[in-house]
C-alpha positions as CSV (number, residue, x, y, z in Angstrom):
1,M,-7.2,20.3,-14.3
2,N,-8.1,18.8,-17.7
3,E,-6.4,15.8,-19.2
4,D,-4.3,17.7,-21.8
5,R,-2.7,19.9,-19.1
6,A,-2.3,17.1,-16.5
7,R,-0.7,14.5,-18.8
8,P,2.7,16.2,-19.1
9,L,2.9,16.4,-15.3
10,L,2.1,12.7,-14.7
11,P,5.6,11.2,-15.0
12,L,7.2,13.8,-12.7
13,A,4.3,13.7,-10.2
14,I,4.4,9.9,-10.0
15,F,8.2,9.9,-9.6
16,F,7.9,12.1,-6.5
17,A,5.0,9.9,-5.3
18,I,7.3,6.9,-5.5
19,L,10.0,8.7,-3.5
20,A,7.4,9.7,-0.9
21,V,5.8,6.3,-0.4
22,S,9.3,4.6,-0.2
23,T,9.9,6.4,3.1
24,A,6.8,4.8,4.8
25,S,8.5,1.6,5.9
26,I,11.3,3.5,7.5
27,F,9.0,5.9,9.4
28,I,6.9,2.9,10.5
29,R,9.9,0.9,11.8
30,K,11.1,3.9,13.8
31,A,7.6,4.4,15.3
32,Q,7.3,0.7,16.1
33,E,10.1,1.0,18.6
34,E,7.4,2.3,21.0
35,A,4.0,2.3,19.4
36,P,1.9,-0.7,18.3
37,S,1.1,-1.0,14.6
38,L,-2.6,-0.2,14.9
39,V,-1.8,3.1,16.8
40,I,0.6,4.0,14.0
41,A,-2.0,3.2,11.3
42,A,-4.7,5.2,13.1
43,G,-2.4,8.1,13.7
44,R,-1.3,8.2,10.1
45,L,-4.8,8.5,8.7
46,T,-6.2,10.7,11.5
47,L,-3.4,13.3,11.1
48,A,-3.7,13.2,7.3
49,S,-7.5,13.8,7.6
50,L,-7.0,16.7,10.0
51,A,-4.5,18.3,7.7
52,L,-6.9,18.1,4.8
53,A,-9.9,19.4,6.8
54,P,-9.4,23.2,6.5
55,V,-9.1,23.1,2.8
56,A,-11.9,20.5,2.2
57,L,-14.4,22.2,4.5
58,T,-13.8,25.7,3.2
59,R,-13.0,25.5,-0.5
60,H,-14.9,22.2,-1.3
61,R,-17.9,22.4,1.1
62,A,-20.4,22.7,-1.8
63,E,-19.0,19.6,-3.6
64,L,-19.0,17.6,-0.3
65,R,-22.7,18.4,0.1
66,R,-23.5,17.4,-3.5
67,L,-22.1,13.8,-3.1
68,Q,-24.7,11.2,-3.9
69,R,-25.6,8.3,-1.7
70,G,-24.0,5.8,-4.1
71,D,-20.7,7.8,-4.1
72,L,-20.7,7.9,-0.3
73,L,-21.3,4.2,-0.1
74,L,-18.4,3.5,-2.5
75,A,-16.2,5.9,-0.5
76,L,-17.2,4.0,2.7
77,V,-16.0,0.7,1.1
78,S,-12.8,2.4,-0.2
79,G,-12.0,3.8,3.2
80,I,-12.5,0.4,4.9
81,C,-10.2,-1.1,2.3
82,L,-7.6,1.5,3.0
83,A,-7.9,0.9,6.8
84,L,-7.5,-2.8,6.3
85,H,-4.5,-2.2,4.0
86,F,-2.6,-0.1,6.6
87,A,-3.6,-2.3,9.6
88,T,-2.3,-5.5,7.9
89,W,0.7,-4.0,6.0
90,I,2.1,-1.9,9.0
91,S,1.6,-5.0,11.2
92,S,3.6,-7.1,8.7
93,L,6.7,-5.0,9.3
94,E,6.8,-6.3,12.9
95,Y,7.3,-9.8,11.7
96,T,9.2,-9.8,8.3
97,S,11.8,-7.7,6.6
98,I,11.2,-4.5,4.8
99,A,12.1,-6.0,1.5
100,S,9.7,-9.0,1.8
101,S,6.9,-6.8,3.1
102,V,7.0,-4.0,0.5
103,V,7.5,-6.5,-2.4
104,L,4.5,-8.6,-1.4
105,V,2.3,-5.6,-0.7
106,S,3.3,-4.3,-4.1
107,T,1.5,-7.2,-5.8
108,A,-1.6,-5.0,-5.9
109,P,-1.2,-4.2,-9.7
110,L,-1.5,-7.9,-10.4
111,W,-4.8,-8.2,-8.5
112,V,-6.1,-5.0,-10.1
113,A,-5.3,-6.4,-13.6
114,L,-7.1,-9.7,-12.8
115,L,-10.2,-8.0,-11.4
116,S,-10.5,-5.5,-14.2
117,P,-12.8,-7.7,-16.3
118,L,-15.3,-8.0,-13.4
119,L,-15.1,-4.5,-12.0
120,L,-13.7,-2.3,-14.8
121,H,-15.1,-4.3,-17.8
122,E,-11.6,-5.0,-19.2
123,R,-10.7,-8.4,-20.4
124,V,-7.7,-10.3,-19.0
125,R,-5.1,-11.1,-21.6
126,P,-2.9,-14.2,-21.5
127,L,0.0,-11.9,-20.5
128,A,-1.9,-11.2,-17.2
129,L,-2.2,-14.9,-16.5
130,V,1.6,-15.4,-17.1
131,G,2.2,-12.5,-14.8
132,M,0.0,-14.0,-12.1
133,L,2.0,-17.3,-12.3
134,L,5.3,-15.5,-12.1
135,A,4.2,-13.5,-9.1
136,L,2.9,-16.6,-7.2
137,V,6.2,-18.3,-7.8
138,G,8.1,-15.2,-6.6
139,G,5.9,-15.0,-3.5
140,S,6.5,-18.7,-2.7
141,V,10.3,-18.1,-3.1
142,I,10.2,-15.2,-0.7
143,G,8.2,-17.2,1.8
144,V,10.7,-20.0,1.6
145,S,13.7,-17.6,1.9
146,D,12.4,-16.2,5.2
147,S,12.1,-19.6,6.8
148,C,14.8,-21.7,5.1
149,R,18.6,-21.5,5.0
150,W,21.2,-22.6,2.4
151,I,23.5,-24.9,4.4
152,D,26.3,-27.1,3.0
153,G,25.1,-26.9,-0.6
154,G,21.4,-27.7,0.3
155,L,18.3,-26.0,1.4
156,A,17.4,-26.6,5.1
157,C,13.7,-25.9,5.9
158,P,11.6,-26.4,9.0
159,S,8.6,-28.7,9.1
160,F,5.4,-27.5,7.5
161,A,3.8,-26.9,10.9
162,E,6.8,-24.8,11.9
163,F,6.8,-23.0,8.5
164,I,3.3,-21.8,8.6
165,Q,3.6,-20.7,12.3
166,G,6.9,-18.7,11.7
167,R,7.1,-15.0,12.4
168,A,8.3,-14.2,8.9
169,M,5.5,-16.3,7.3
170,L,2.9,-14.4,9.4
171,G,4.4,-11.1,8.2
172,N,4.4,-12.2,4.6
173,V,0.7,-13.2,4.8
174,L,-0.2,-9.9,6.4
175,A,1.7,-8.0,3.6
176,L,-0.2,-10.0,1.0
177,A,-3.5,-9.2,2.7
178,G,-2.5,-5.5,2.6
179,A,-2.1,-5.9,-1.2
180,W,-5.6,-7.3,-1.6
181,A,-7.1,-4.5,0.5
182,V,-5.3,-1.8,-1.4
183,T,-6.6,-3.4,-4.6
184,G,-10.1,-2.6,-3.7
185,Y,-9.1,0.9,-2.7
186,L,-7.5,1.6,-6.1
187,I,-10.3,0.1,-8.2
188,I,-13.0,2.1,-6.3
189,G,-10.8,5.2,-6.5
190,R,-10.7,4.8,-10.3
191,K,-14.5,4.9,-10.4
192,L,-15.0,7.8,-8.0
193,R,-12.2,10.0,-9.2
194,A,-13.9,10.2,-12.6
195,R,-16.6,12.4,-11.0
196,I,-15.2,13.7,-7.7
197,S,-12.3,16.2,-7.4
198,L,-9.2,15.2,-5.5
199,V,-9.5,17.0,-2.2
200,P,-13.1,16.0,-1.4
201,Y,-12.4,12.4,-2.4
202,I,-9.3,11.9,-0.3
203,F,-10.8,13.8,2.6
204,V,-13.8,11.5,2.8
205,V,-11.9,8.3,2.2
206,Y,-9.0,9.1,4.5
207,G,-11.5,10.2,7.2
208,I,-13.5,7.0,6.9
209,A,-10.2,4.9,7.1
210,A,-9.1,6.9,10.1
211,A,-12.4,6.2,11.9
212,A,-12.3,2.5,11.1
213,L,-8.7,2.3,12.3
214,I,-9.5,4.1,15.6
215,V,-12.4,1.6,16.2
216,I,-10.0,-1.3,15.5
217,M,-7.3,0.2,17.7
218,L,-9.7,0.7,20.7
219,A,-11.2,-2.8,20.2
220,A,-7.7,-4.2,20.5
221,G,-7.2,-2.4,23.8
222,Q,-4.5,0.0,22.5
223,T,-4.2,3.7,23.3
224,P,-2.7,6.6,21.2
225,L,-1.4,8.2,24.4
226,G,1.7,7.9,26.4
227,Y,4.5,7.7,23.8
228,S,7.6,9.8,23.5
229,P,7.5,13.0,21.4
230,L,9.8,11.4,18.8
231,T,7.4,8.6,18.2
232,Y,4.7,11.2,17.4
233,V,7.1,12.9,15.0
234,W,7.6,9.7,13.1
235,I,3.8,9.2,12.9
236,L,3.4,12.9,11.7
237,L,6.0,12.4,9.0
238,L,4.2,9.2,8.0
239,A,1.0,11.2,7.5
240,L,2.6,14.1,5.7
241,V,5.1,12.5,3.3
242,P,3.9,9.0,2.2
243,Q,0.2,9.6,2.8
244,L,-0.5,13.2,1.8
245,I,2.2,13.5,-0.9
246,G,2.5,9.9,-2.1
247,H,-1.0,8.4,-1.8
248,S,-2.7,11.6,-2.7
249,T,-0.6,11.9,-5.9
250,Y,-1.7,8.4,-6.8
251,N,-5.3,9.4,-6.3
252,W,-4.8,12.5,-8.4
253,A,-3.5,10.3,-11.2
254,L,-6.4,8.0,-11.1
255,K,-8.6,10.6,-12.8
256,Y,-6.4,10.6,-15.9
257,L,-5.0,7.0,-16.0
258,P,-6.4,3.4,-15.7
259,A,-6.2,1.9,-12.2
260,A,-3.9,-0.9,-13.3
261,L,-1.5,1.6,-14.9
262,V,-1.4,3.8,-11.7
263,S,-1.0,0.8,-9.5
264,V,2.0,-0.5,-11.5
265,T,3.9,2.6,-10.4
266,V,4.2,1.1,-7.0
267,L,6.9,-1.1,-8.6
268,G,9.3,1.6,-7.6
269,E,8.4,1.4,-3.9
270,P,10.2,-2.0,-3.2
271,I,13.4,-0.7,-4.7
272,G,13.3,2.6,-2.8
273,S,12.3,0.9,0.5
274,T,14.9,-1.8,0.2
275,I,17.6,0.7,-0.4
276,L,16.5,2.8,2.6
277,G,16.2,-0.3,4.7
278,Y,19.8,-1.2,4.0
279,L,21.0,2.3,4.7
280,V,19.0,2.9,7.9
281,F,18.7,-0.6,9.4
282,G,21.4,-2.5,7.6
283,E,18.9,-5.0,6.2
284,T,20.5,-6.8,3.3
285,P,18.2,-9.1,1.2
286,G,19.6,-12.5,0.5
287,W,20.1,-13.7,-3.0
288,I,17.1,-16.1,-2.8
289,K,14.9,-13.2,-1.7
290,V,16.2,-11.1,-4.6
291,I,15.3,-13.9,-7.1
292,G,11.8,-14.0,-5.6
293,A,11.4,-10.3,-5.9
294,V,12.5,-10.3,-9.5
295,F,9.8,-12.9,-10.3
296,I,7.1,-10.9,-8.6
297,L,8.1,-7.6,-10.2
298,A,8.3,-9.3,-13.6
299,G,4.9,-10.8,-13.0
300,I,3.4,-7.4,-12.0
301,Y,4.9,-5.7,-15.1
302,L,3.4,-8.3,-17.4
303,A,0.0,-8.3,-15.7
304,A,-0.2,-4.5,-15.9
305,R,1.3,-4.0,-19.3
306,Q,-2.1,-4.5,-20.9
307,E,-3.0,-1.1,-19.6
308,E,-0.2,0.8,-21.3
């Protein structure tokens, strides 16, 4: 599809992509009632790759054979980044709230904007630096909100040693690591999608990510077998809805839009996931966490605005 035909479809497609990816944290939480995080991550990418295989290997076999060594190397790095993203982010949901996790993992547009001069040959404007500062402040506020409590008009916090060892703090760090990993995935995707069509690209990258996650899962001594049918239903929904619909739509848009502009659309995911987290699990974010989220989202918006 050429750019003139694709551009009118971009807003609607990205809207549905946001709706799709917002369901991910809910499906993950449901699956985590039985399955470990690495099993869920490996199952998500494996099932998505298997669903793509019939189309990729029949209709796009010739293009897959024409892929250059350099493109395959970049796809390998992209797939590893995607695997690390899901391994860290899905694990973060075991330790911290849905709101904290999705807000921190959604800082990816900030890192994309800051890496653009080095990797995409785009200069960083002062607005991006202001955005980075706001996002760092917001991340600090969320980290404090998960460990501290407002008691008798004052903020009661644990010692520094207890703070860095807390479950919520570990979850927040894992979510931030997930943001850094998906940053590499988006930047490489911007480069490869300029010359590789959608299905071959996502088939190769999802397949590499699935293989990497299977290796990590087995190295951790975990097995994909022995869970209830409902758990496998949640993992299948995770592969079909947020992965094949949500992530694949983002990858489609990378051919027509800059990486930072595509990545800023994940701003909608924290809102959708937080609403679903409240409706399904009754998780209500406190006012301190809301303030931190506002800082982060404002920072991301300012950092990515240079791409508009």
